[in-house]
N, C-alpha and C positions, 0 to 999 in steps of 0.2 A: 390529611382533611381538613377542612376550615367550615365551619356552621356557627351562625350567631354568634362570629367574633371569638370565636374558642378552637384551641385544636384538640383535631379527636383523630382516636385512630379506631381501628375494625379490629373486629375480635382476632382476626389471623395474626394481626400486630401486636395484641395484647398476650398471644399464645407466645408469641418468638420472645417478647421483653422478660414475662413472668416465667418462664420454663412450665406451665403449666398445658393440659389439653383445652380440644376447642371446647368438648363439653361440658368440661370444670369452669370456664371464664364463663359460658350461654348460663350456666346455672348460678353463676355468682351475680350476672349483671339478673336473673329471674328473680332471685332473692331479695335484690337492690342491696346488696354487699359493694356495691362497688359507688362511690358518690359520682353524681352530675350523670347517669348513663341515661342516654335517650335511646329508645327504640324508633325505628324507621320499616316501617313496613314486618319483614322478619330479618331484619337486620340490628344489632348494637350498635351505637355508636359512644365511645370510653373516651373522658376524657385526656390527654395526651398526658397529663400530668399525674393522671391518679396514682395510687400507690398499690399494689399487691397487698390483696385484704391477706387479714392472718388467718390460719387456717382454724376453723372453730371446728372442724369434725374429731379435733382430738379429747380424748372424755377427761383425761385427767393424770397427774406425773403418780407415777407408783410411787408407794411410801417403803423407805426397809422395814425388815421385820425382825426382829430383836427377839432373842431365844429368852424365855424367863426362867429362873431360876428355880430347882425343883427341890 
């Protein structure tokens, strides 16, 4: 889909490209985590060259637990 001189894809195309659910892609659009997204009515237009956002839901990396000498 072409809009304002750029190539855009719909949410369904981003779902197939990135391997995410429809709902997750829409949440990322709502949170403005994807650059260049345009909301048109109830739909989102995502730039065709947009990269899959990093999953920021992961809390932290687990640290190794060391035994203390008593």
